[in-house]
A tleap script that builds the chain and sets N, CA, C and O, in Angstrom:
source leaprc.protein.ff14SB
mol = sequence {
  NMET ASP CYS ALA GLN LEU ALA ASN THR ALA
  ALA SER GLY LEU VAL ALA LEU CYS CYS ALA
  VAL PHE ALA VAL THR TYR HIE ARG HIE ALA
  PRO TRP ARG SER THR ALA VAL GLY ARG HIE
  LEU MET SER PHE THR LEU ALA ILE GLY ALA
  LEU GLY ALA TYR THR VAL LEU ILE THR VAL
  TRP SER GLU GLY ALA PRO ALA THR ALA LEU
  ARG ALA VAL ARG THR LEU LEU LEU VAL LEU
  ILE ALA ALA LEU VAL VAL GLN ARG THR HIE
  MET VAL LEU VAL ALA GLN HIE ARG ASP THR
  SER GLU LEU GLU ASP GLU PRO ASP PRO PRO
  ALA PRO PRO CHIE
}
set mol.1.N position { 0.905 -1.161 0.081 }
set mol.1.CA position { 0.099 0.129 -0.041 }
set mol.1.C position { 0.702 1.375 -0.118 }
set mol.1.O position { 1.371 1.495 0.908 }
set mol.2.N position { 0.802 2.312 -0.775 }
set mol.2.CA position { 1.646 3.396 -1.018 }
set mol.2.C position { 1.135 4.260 -0.192 }
set mol.2.O position { -0.017 4.039 0.181 }
set mol.3.N position { 1.819 5.439 0.306 }
set mol.3.CA position { 1.276 6.616 1.266 }
set mol.3.C position { -0.222 7.355 0.998 }
set mol.3.O position { -1.034 7.546 1.904 }
set mol.4.N position { -0.438 7.735 -0.411 }
set mol.4.CA position { -1.737 8.060 -0.737 }
set mol.4.C position { -2.927 7.172 -0.422 }
set mol.4.O position { -3.948 7.629 0.093 }
set mol.5.N position { -2.767 5.822 -0.759 }
set mol.5.CA position { -3.847 5.085 -0.156 }
set mol.5.C position { -3.728 4.765 1.458 }
set mol.5.O position { -4.629 4.575 2.276 }
set mol.6.N position { -2.575 4.771 1.592 }
set mol.6.CA position { -2.540 4.599 2.849 }
set mol.6.C position { -3.335 5.733 3.976 }
set mol.6.O position { -3.806 5.401 5.064 }
set mol.7.N position { -3.340 7.125 3.400 }
set mol.7.CA position { -3.782 8.180 3.996 }
set mol.7.C position { -5.337 8.308 3.620 }
set mol.7.O position { -6.200 8.841 4.318 }
set mol.8.N position { -5.532 7.607 2.168 }
set mol.8.CA position { -7.001 7.604 2.190 }
set mol.8.C position { -7.705 6.625 2.934 }
set mol.8.O position { -8.878 6.806 3.261 }
set mol.9.N position { -7.162 5.745 3.186 }
set mol.9.CA position { -7.821 4.788 4.074 }
set mol.9.C position { -7.887 5.390 5.734 }
set mol.9.O position { -8.901 5.268 6.421 }
set mol.10.N position { -6.888 5.910 6.117 }
set mol.10.CA position { -6.704 6.384 7.191 }
set mol.10.C position { -7.842 7.627 7.318 }
set mol.10.O position { -8.792 7.608 8.101 }
set mol.11.N position { -7.604 8.443 6.604 }
set mol.11.CA position { -9.191 9.431 6.584 }
set mol.11.C position { -10.651 9.027 6.356 }
set mol.11.O position { -11.593 9.669 6.822 }
set mol.12.N position { -10.786 7.873 5.577 }
set mol.12.CA position { -11.922 7.092 5.503 }
set mol.12.C position { -12.023 6.424 6.735 }
set mol.12.O position { -13.174 6.571 7.146 }
set mol.13.N position { -11.419 5.828 7.428 }
set mol.13.CA position { -11.740 5.350 8.576 }
set mol.13.C position { -12.075 6.432 9.814 }
set mol.13.O position { -13.041 6.338 10.571 }
set mol.14.N position { -11.104 7.426 9.842 }
set mol.14.CA position { -11.727 8.661 10.548 }
set mol.14.C position { -13.022 9.162 10.362 }
set mol.14.O position { -13.880 9.341 11.226 }
set mol.15.N position { -13.092 9.390 9.053 }
set mol.15.CA position { -14.586 9.961 8.837 }
set mol.15.C position { -15.859 8.982 9.462 }
set mol.15.O position { -16.875 9.356 10.049 }
set mol.16.N position { -15.437 7.658 9.130 }
set mol.16.CA position { -16.578 6.314 9.706 }
set mol.16.C position { -16.390 6.356 11.244 }
set mol.16.O position { -17.381 6.470 11.964 }
set mol.17.N position { -15.255 6.275 11.719 }
set mol.17.CA position { -15.731 6.444 13.720 }
set mol.17.C position { -16.154 7.994 13.808 }
set mol.17.O position { -17.020 8.041 14.682 }
set mol.18.N position { -15.899 9.447 13.227 }
set mol.18.CA position { -16.678 10.121 13.906 }
set mol.18.C position { -18.218 10.267 13.326 }
set mol.18.O position { -18.945 10.998 13.999 }
set mol.19.N position { -18.781 9.673 12.191 }
set mol.19.CA position { -19.839 9.779 12.250 }
set mol.19.C position { -20.341 8.776 12.868 }
set mol.19.O position { -21.556 8.823 13.062 }
set mol.20.N position { -19.683 7.733 13.297 }
set mol.20.CA position { -19.857 6.446 14.437 }
set mol.20.C position { -20.540 6.935 15.805 }
set mol.20.O position { -21.631 6.660 16.305 }
set mol.21.N position { -19.221 7.975 16.330 }
set mol.21.CA position { -19.666 8.949 17.247 }
set mol.21.C position { -20.425 10.014 17.624 }
set mol.21.O position { -20.744 10.251 18.790 }
set mol.22.N position { -20.675 10.558 16.828 }
set mol.22.CA position { -21.972 11.478 16.162 }
set mol.22.C position { -23.115 10.764 16.388 }
set mol.22.O position { -23.856 11.122 17.304 }
set mol.23.N position { -23.458 9.575 15.538 }
set mol.23.CA position { -24.855 8.913 15.449 }
set mol.23.C position { -24.855 8.380 17.414 }
set mol.23.O position { -25.736 8.772 18.179 }
set mol.24.N position { -24.018 7.725 17.730 }
set mol.24.CA position { -24.316 7.520 19.115 }
set mol.24.C position { -24.487 8.599 19.960 }
set mol.24.O position { -25.567 8.519 20.546 }
set mol.25.N position { -23.810 9.626 20.264 }
set mol.25.CA position { -24.346 10.713 20.873 }
set mol.25.C position { -25.553 11.550 20.354 }
set mol.25.O position { -26.066 12.368 21.118 }
set mol.26.N position { -25.836 11.452 19.604 }
set mol.26.CA position { -27.196 12.089 18.651 }
set mol.26.C position { -28.112 11.476 19.348 }
set mol.26.O position { -29.039 12.085 19.882 }
set mol.27.N position { -27.910 9.884 19.437 }
set mol.27.CA position { -28.997 9.098 19.644 }
set mol.27.C position { -29.323 8.885 21.081 }
set mol.27.O position { -30.446 8.510 21.417 }
set mol.28.N position { -28.360 9.118 21.949 }
set mol.28.CA position { -28.630 9.164 23.406 }
set mol.28.C position { -29.085 10.353 24.038 }
set mol.28.O position { -29.739 10.327 25.080 }
set mol.29.N position { -28.622 11.844 23.187 }
set mol.29.CA position { -29.178 12.355 23.727 }
set mol.29.C position { -29.862 13.623 23.240 }
set mol.29.O position { -29.818 14.762 23.704 }
set mol.30.N position { -30.593 13.064 22.043 }
set mol.30.CA position { -31.336 13.952 21.085 }
set mol.30.C position { -32.543 13.224 21.017 }
set mol.30.O position { -32.478 11.999 21.125 }
set mol.31.N position { -33.958 13.939 20.808 }
set mol.31.CA position { -35.034 13.052 20.016 }
set mol.31.C position { -35.097 13.172 18.915 }
set mol.31.O position { -36.076 13.710 18.399 }
set mol.32.N position { -33.986 12.670 18.147 }
set mol.32.CA position { -34.009 12.704 16.706 }
set mol.32.C position { -34.928 11.979 16.017 }
set mol.32.O position { -34.996 12.521 14.914 }
set mol.33.N position { -35.583 11.164 16.048 }
set mol.33.CA position { -36.854 10.831 15.643 }
set mol.33.C position { -38.032 11.195 15.457 }
set mol.33.O position { -38.941 10.824 14.713 }
set mol.34.N position { -37.872 12.211 16.467 }
set mol.34.CA position { -39.562 13.325 16.345 }
set mol.34.C position { -39.349 14.514 15.264 }
set mol.34.O position { -40.268 15.277 14.964 }
set mol.35.N position { -38.340 14.579 14.832 }
set mol.35.CA position { -38.447 15.799 13.686 }
set mol.35.C position { -37.787 15.148 12.388 }
set mol.35.O position { -37.325 14.010 12.471 }
set mol.36.N position { -37.738 15.870 11.172 }
set mol.36.CA position { -37.829 15.514 10.029 }
set mol.36.C position { -36.273 15.736 9.788 }
set mol.36.O position { -35.643 14.949 9.082 }
set mol.37.N position { -35.603 16.963 10.467 }
set mol.37.CA position { -34.565 17.462 10.546 }
set mol.37.C position { -33.729 16.113 11.415 }
set mol.37.O position { -32.701 15.674 10.898 }
set mol.38.N position { -34.086 15.681 12.353 }
set mol.38.CA position { -33.265 15.237 13.077 }
set mol.38.C position { -33.099 13.581 12.457 }
set mol.38.O position { -32.139 12.810 12.482 }
set mol.39.N position { -34.414 13.450 11.936 }
set mol.39.CA position { -34.271 11.794 10.915 }
set mol.39.C position { -33.255 12.096 10.011 }
set mol.39.O position { -32.444 11.197 9.786 }
set mol.40.N position { -33.092 13.386 9.326 }
set mol.40.CA position { -32.377 13.328 8.064 }
set mol.40.C position { -30.739 13.512 8.655 }
set mol.40.O position { -29.880 12.927 7.996 }
set mol.41.N position { -30.309 14.259 9.803 }
set mol.41.CA position { -29.311 14.291 10.259 }
set mol.41.C position { -28.768 12.998 10.524 }
set mol.41.O position { -27.631 12.686 10.171 }
set mol.42.N position { -29.356 12.422 10.985 }
set mol.42.CA position { -28.991 10.698 11.472 }
set mol.42.C position { -28.793 10.158 10.235 }
set mol.42.O position { -27.592 9.907 10.130 }
set mol.43.N position { -29.438 9.832 9.169 }
set mol.43.CA position { -29.686 9.477 7.813 }
set mol.43.C position { -28.428 9.682 7.367 }
set mol.43.O position { -27.568 8.804 7.307 }
set mol.44.N position { -28.276 10.926 7.020 }
set mol.44.CA position { -27.219 11.288 6.126 }
set mol.44.C position { -25.920 10.944 6.637 }
set mol.44.O position { -25.035 10.484 5.916 }
set mol.45.N position { -25.782 11.169 7.928 }
set mol.45.CA position { -24.368 11.208 8.995 }
set mol.45.C position { -24.159 9.855 9.126 }
set mol.45.O position { -22.966 9.693 9.385 }
set mol.46.N position { -24.976 8.382 9.051 }
set mol.46.CA position { -24.813 7.459 8.743 }
set mol.46.C position { -24.464 6.705 7.354 }
set mol.46.O position { -23.890 5.649 7.088 }
set mol.47.N position { -24.998 7.606 6.683 }
set mol.47.CA position { -24.490 6.925 5.030 }
set mol.47.C position { -22.949 7.412 4.932 }
set mol.47.O position { -21.940 6.747 4.695 }
set mol.48.N position { -23.101 8.773 5.189 }
set mol.48.CA position { -21.348 9.185 4.817 }
set mol.48.C position { -20.869 8.362 5.466 }
set mol.48.O position { -20.453 7.445 4.757 }
set mol.49.N position { -20.683 8.190 6.647 }
set mol.49.CA position { -20.005 6.979 7.903 }
set mol.49.C position { -19.622 5.668 7.096 }
set mol.49.O position { -18.527 5.125 6.949 }
set mol.50.N position { -21.056 5.291 6.556 }
set mol.50.CA position { -20.763 3.598 5.811 }
set mol.50.C position { -20.034 4.250 4.433 }
set mol.50.O position { -19.085 3.513 4.165 }
set mol.51.N position { -20.092 4.994 3.778 }
set mol.51.CA position { -18.871 5.099 2.762 }
set mol.51.C position { -17.807 5.266 2.891 }
set mol.51.O position { -16.968 4.982 2.036 }
set mol.52.N position { -17.477 5.954 4.391 }
set mol.52.CA position { -16.108 5.497 4.914 }
set mol.52.C position { -15.586 4.301 5.271 }
set mol.52.O position { -14.465 3.792 5.308 }
set mol.53.N position { -16.844 3.949 5.555 }
set mol.53.CA position { -16.233 2.479 6.319 }
set mol.53.C position { -16.291 1.699 4.884 }
set mol.53.O position { -15.680 0.644 5.049 }
set mol.54.N position { -16.692 1.773 3.773 }
set mol.54.CA position { -16.830 0.722 2.861 }
set mol.54.C position { -15.043 1.223 1.936 }
set mol.54.O position { -14.347 0.299 1.516 }
set mol.55.N position { -14.736 2.177 1.823 }
set mol.55.CA position { -13.247 2.248 1.313 }
set mol.55.C position { -12.511 1.893 2.207 }
set mol.55.O position { -11.352 1.799 1.804 }
set mol.56.N position { -12.688 1.549 3.671 }
set mol.56.CA position { -11.613 0.803 4.793 }
set mol.56.C position { -11.855 -0.536 4.159 }
set mol.56.O position { -10.873 -1.145 3.735 }
set mol.57.N position { -12.934 -1.012 4.056 }
set mol.57.CA position { -13.484 -2.523 3.855 }
set mol.57.C position { -12.811 -2.772 2.294 }
set mol.57.O position { -12.476 -3.910 1.966 }
set mol.58.N position { -12.703 -2.033 1.700 }
set mol.58.CA position { -12.408 -2.286 0.089 }
set mol.58.C position { -10.787 -2.472 -0.330 }
set mol.58.O position { -10.154 -3.134 -1.153 }
set mol.59.N position { -10.515 -1.559 0.659 }
set mol.59.CA position { -8.912 -1.756 0.724 }
set mol.59.C position { -8.314 -2.851 1.452 }
set mol.59.O position { -7.083 -2.841 1.466 }
set mol.60.N position { -8.923 -3.839 2.090 }
set mol.60.CA position { -8.667 -4.780 2.911 }
set mol.60.C position { -9.181 -5.830 1.946 }
set mol.60.O position { -8.221 -6.450 1.490 }
set mol.61.N position { -10.478 -6.313 1.407 }
set mol.61.CA position { -10.844 -7.184 0.488 }
set mol.61.C position { -11.080 -6.378 -0.730 }
set mol.61.O position { -12.206 -5.989 -1.038 }
set mol.62.N position { -9.953 -6.113 -1.464 }
set mol.62.CA position { -9.734 -5.551 -2.911 }
set mol.62.C position { -10.379 -6.399 -3.976 }
set mol.62.O position { -10.754 -5.981 -5.072 }
set mol.63.N position { -10.466 -7.629 -3.537 }
set mol.63.CA position { -10.812 -8.905 -4.787 }
set mol.63.C position { -11.808 -10.241 -4.542 }
set mol.63.O position { -12.182 -10.586 -3.421 }
set mol.64.N position { -12.008 -10.620 -5.229 }
set mol.64.CA position { -13.087 -11.469 -4.772 }
set mol.64.C position { -14.875 -11.423 -4.498 }
set mol.64.O position { -15.576 -10.557 -5.021 }
set mol.65.N position { -15.359 -12.379 -3.704 }
set mol.65.CA position { -16.737 -12.134 -3.549 }
set mol.65.C position { -17.056 -11.158 -2.794 }
set mol.65.O position { -18.038 -10.465 -3.059 }
set mol.66.N position { -16.220 -10.915 -1.636 }
set mol.66.CA position { -16.614 -9.768 -0.679 }
set mol.66.C position { -16.066 -8.273 -1.611 }
set mol.66.O position { -16.548 -7.216 -1.205 }
set mol.67.N position { -15.475 -8.226 -2.343 }
set mol.67.CA position { -15.167 -6.879 -3.396 }
set mol.67.C position { -16.568 -6.579 -3.893 }
set mol.67.O position { -17.160 -5.522 -3.676 }
set mol.68.N position { -17.032 -7.584 -4.564 }
set mol.68.CA position { -18.250 -7.533 -4.967 }
set mol.68.C position { -19.336 -7.079 -4.618 }
set mol.68.O position { -19.965 -6.130 -5.088 }
set mol.69.N position { -19.626 -7.895 -3.607 }
set mol.69.CA position { -20.737 -7.506 -2.634 }
set mol.69.C position { -20.521 -6.010 -1.813 }
set mol.69.O position { -21.447 -5.324 -1.381 }
set mol.70.N position { -19.294 -5.737 -1.727 }
set mol.70.CA position { -18.741 -4.269 -0.950 }
set mol.70.C position { -18.999 -2.949 -2.283 }
set mol.70.O position { -19.196 -1.758 -2.041 }
set mol.71.N position { -18.941 -3.441 -3.362 }
set mol.71.CA position { -19.229 -2.411 -4.604 }
set mol.71.C position { -20.483 -2.384 -4.973 }
set mol.71.O position { -20.750 -1.314 -5.521 }
set mol.72.N position { -21.631 -3.326 -4.887 }
set mol.72.CA position { -22.744 -3.011 -4.795 }
set mol.72.C position { -23.360 -2.516 -3.953 }
set mol.72.O position { -24.461 -2.189 -4.395 }
set mol.73.N position { -23.189 -2.184 -2.547 }
set mol.73.CA position { -23.495 -1.529 -1.302 }
set mol.73.C position { -22.787 -0.211 -1.431 }
set mol.73.O position { -23.415 0.756 -1.000 }
set mol.74.N position { -21.561 0.018 -1.960 }
set mol.74.CA position { -21.225 1.395 -2.644 }
set mol.74.C position { -22.290 2.026 -3.233 }
set mol.74.O position { -23.036 2.872 -2.740 }
set mol.75.N position { -22.298 1.439 -4.566 }
set mol.75.CA position { -23.739 2.068 -5.216 }
set mol.75.C position { -24.775 2.387 -4.509 }
set mol.75.O position { -25.013 3.581 -4.332 }
set mol.76.N position { -25.497 1.530 -4.029 }
set mol.76.CA position { -26.420 1.584 -3.289 }
set mol.76.C position { -26.168 3.099 -2.178 }
set mol.76.O position { -26.811 4.148 -2.199 }
set mol.77.N position { -25.145 2.756 -1.384 }
set mol.77.CA position { -25.203 4.002 -0.674 }
set mol.77.C position { -25.173 5.631 -1.300 }
set mol.77.O position { -25.854 6.591 -0.939 }
set mol.78.N position { -24.028 5.546 -2.464 }
set mol.78.CA position { -24.550 6.956 -3.508 }
set mol.78.C position { -25.493 7.137 -3.955 }
set mol.78.O position { -25.666 8.295 -4.336 }
set mol.79.N position { -26.377 6.368 -4.124 }
set mol.79.CA position { -27.846 6.373 -4.624 }
set mol.79.C position { -28.690 7.278 -3.345 }
set mol.79.O position { -29.156 8.411 -3.468 }
set mol.80.N position { -28.726 6.306 -1.967 }
set mol.80.CA position { -29.083 7.178 -1.095 }
set mol.80.C position { -28.629 8.359 -0.616 }
set mol.80.O position { -29.420 9.088 -0.016 }
set mol.81.N position { -27.391 8.716 -0.783 }
set mol.81.CA position { -27.054 10.174 -0.316 }
set mol.81.C position { -27.756 10.997 -1.369 }
set mol.81.O position { -28.571 11.887 -1.128 }
set mol.82.N position { -27.275 10.528 -2.794 }
set mol.82.CA position { -28.470 11.442 -3.582 }
set mol.82.C position { -29.780 11.264 -2.980 }
set mol.82.O position { -29.880 11.969 -1.976 }
set mol.83.N position { -30.610 10.717 -3.176 }
set mol.83.CA position { -31.624 11.042 -2.267 }
set mol.83.C position { -31.720 11.732 -1.061 }
set mol.83.O position { -32.770 12.177 -0.598 }
set mol.84.N position { -30.272 11.845 -0.397 }
set mol.84.CA position { -30.969 12.396 1.264 }
set mol.84.C position { -30.532 14.085 0.563 }
set mol.84.O position { -31.221 15.076 0.807 }
set mol.85.N position { -29.480 14.115 -0.173 }
set mol.85.CA position { -29.461 15.737 -0.902 }
set mol.85.C position { -30.809 16.082 -1.356 }
set mol.85.O position { -31.489 16.959 -0.823 }
set mol.86.N position { -31.224 15.282 -2.479 }
set mol.86.CA position { -32.822 15.861 -2.869 }
set mol.86.C position { -33.780 16.325 -1.677 }
set mol.86.O position { -34.459 17.350 -1.728 }
set mol.87.N position { -33.745 15.375 -0.521 }
set mol.87.CA position { -34.540 15.523 0.419 }
set mol.87.C position { -33.849 16.788 1.388 }
set mol.87.O position { -34.582 17.408 2.159 }
set mol.88.N position { -32.562 17.072 1.291 }
set mol.88.CA position { -31.992 18.098 1.903 }
set mol.88.C position { -32.546 19.533 1.211 }
set mol.88.O position { -32.869 20.558 1.812 }
set mol.89.N position { -32.553 19.336 0.052 }
set mol.89.CA position { -32.816 20.263 -1.205 }
set mol.89.C position { -34.381 21.127 -0.529 }
set mol.89.O position { -34.597 22.300 -0.228 }
set mol.90.N position { -35.321 19.759 -0.497 }
set mol.90.CA position { -36.808 20.232 -0.188 }
set mol.90.C position { -36.942 20.727 0.793 }
set mol.90.O position { -37.688 21.702 0.887 }
set mol.91.N position { -36.317 20.266 1.784 }
set mol.91.CA position { -36.386 20.766 3.619 }
set mol.91.C position { -35.790 22.190 3.301 }
set mol.91.O position { -36.315 22.990 4.076 }
set mol.92.N position { -35.154 22.633 2.702 }
set mol.92.CA position { -34.440 23.883 2.930 }
set mol.92.C position { -35.422 24.950 2.343 }
set mol.92.O position { -35.740 25.998 2.905 }
set mol.93.N position { -35.959 24.400 0.803 }
set mol.93.CA position { -36.996 25.134 0.074 }
set mol.93.C position { -38.313 25.477 0.974 }
set mol.93.O position { -38.786 26.608 1.094 }
set mol.94.N position { -38.854 24.207 1.626 }
set mol.94.CA position { -40.125 24.236 2.211 }
set mol.94.C position { -39.782 25.187 3.660 }
set mol.94.O position { -40.693 25.457 4.442 }
set mol.95.N position { -38.476 25.608 3.875 }
set mol.95.CA position { -38.332 26.221 5.295 }
set mol.95.C position { -38.396 27.619 4.885 }
set mol.95.O position { -39.120 28.464 5.411 }
set mol.96.N position { -37.687 27.788 4.025 }
set mol.96.CA position { -37.572 28.999 3.090 }
set mol.96.C position { -38.850 29.685 2.825 }
set mol.96.O position { -39.176 30.821 3.167 }
set mol.97.N position { -39.552 28.766 2.130 }
set mol.97.CA position { -41.105 29.532 1.943 }
set mol.97.C position { -42.142 29.707 3.433 }
set mol.97.O position { -42.937 30.597 3.737 }
set mol.98.N position { -41.798 28.658 4.038 }
set mol.98.CA position { -42.175 29.285 5.328 }
set mol.98.C position { -41.889 30.761 6.305 }
set mol.98.O position { -42.595 31.519 6.970 }
set mol.99.N position { -40.485 30.656 5.965 }
set mol.99.CA position { -40.392 31.805 6.306 }
set mol.99.C position { -40.749 33.186 5.552 }
set mol.99.O position { -41.021 34.213 6.173 }
set mol.100.N position { -40.720 33.105 4.248 }
set mol.100.CA position { -41.086 34.051 3.609 }
set mol.100.C position { -42.513 34.389 3.825 }
set mol.100.O position { -42.945 35.498 4.137 }
set mol.101.N position { -43.260 33.203 3.602 }
set mol.101.CA position { -45.141 33.897 4.032 }
set mol.101.C position { -45.141 34.078 5.482 }
set mol.101.O position { -46.142 34.752 5.728 }
set mol.102.N position { -44.403 33.763 6.763 }
set mol.102.CA position { -44.685 34.369 7.454 }
set mol.102.C position { -44.015 35.972 7.716 }
set mol.102.O position { -44.498 36.746 8.542 }
set mol.103.N position { -42.993 36.254 6.976 }
set mol.103.CA position { -42.611 37.779 7.055 }
set mol.103.C position { -43.753 38.803 6.680 }
set mol.103.O position { -43.968 39.936 7.109 }
set mol.104.N position { -44.508 37.929 5.609 }
set mol.104.CA position { -45.597 38.668 4.698 }
set mol.104.C position { -46.604 38.872 5.762 }
set mol.104.O position { -47.298 39.888 5.738 }
set mol.105.N position { -46.712 38.161 6.511 }
set mol.105.CA position { -48.082 38.154 7.484 }
set mol.105.C position { -47.857 38.884 8.671 }
set mol.105.O position { -48.798 38.857 9.465 }
set mol.106.N position { -46.704 39.629 9.052 }
set mol.106.CA position { -46.304 40.906 9.913 }
set mol.106.C position { -46.608 41.773 9.411 }
set mol.106.O position { -46.580 41.964 8.195 }
set mol.107.N position { -47.061 42.680 10.462 }
set mol.107.CA position { -47.230 44.352 10.047 }
set mol.107.C position { -46.153 44.707 9.675 }
set mol.107.O position { -45.106 44.140 9.987 }
set mol.108.N position { -46.263 45.902 8.803 }
set mol.108.CA position { -44.731 46.576 8.749 }
set mol.108.C position { -44.293 47.242 9.946 }
set mol.108.O position { -45.114 47.646 10.769 }
set mol.109.N position { -43.268 47.360 10.070 }
set mol.109.CA position { -42.792 48.064 11.559 }
set mol.109.C position { -43.043 49.699 11.294 }
set mol.109.O position { -43.073 50.296 10.219 }
set mol.110.N position { -43.205 50.189 12.598 }
set mol.110.CA position { -43.591 51.637 12.499 }
set mol.110.C position { -42.565 52.378 12.025 }
set mol.110.O position { -41.377 52.149 12.252 }
set mol.111.N position { -43.222 53.721 11.031 }
set mol.111.CA position { -41.883 54.124 10.787 }
set mol.111.C position { -41.156 55.415 11.775 }
set mol.111.O position { -41.703 56.087 12.649 }
set mol.112.N position { -39.716 55.472 11.271 }
set mol.112.CA position { -38.869 56.484 12.587 }
set mol.112.C position { -39.462 57.325 12.558 }
set mol.112.O position { -40.227 57.464 11.604 }
set mol.113.N position { -39.403 58.314 13.602 }
set mol.113.CA position { -39.649 59.602 13.599 }
set mol.113.C position { -38.732 60.104 12.954 }
set mol.113.O position { -37.662 59.549 12.703 }
set mol.114.N position { -39.259 61.842 12.434 }
set mol.114.CA position { -38.636 62.641 11.582 }
set mol.114.C position { -37.678 63.543 12.427 }
set mol.114.O position { -36.973 64.386 11.870 }
savepdb mol mol.pdb
quit
């Protein structure tokens, strides 16, 4: 394994570890299941962590049946991440629309004295 591949594997392992720590912490300390944002945060974090774990595992098992299975899982993970980004975009648009409509319902602030 050359330096670039070793660095990539180490960084991917770090990403997987950090995502796992976040997921455990968030699960234990926040009611993440009760909101769409919480569920999205958990799903996105776990998907990114799984992608990091994939990189570590494919480095160890780069050939044979395990590698084929891992590559199929990677494809599914990428599709999941794309779907989560679409969901994130939708959530932002809904939140912005909600903020805009709330602003339209508020009365105009009083004019400053002359």
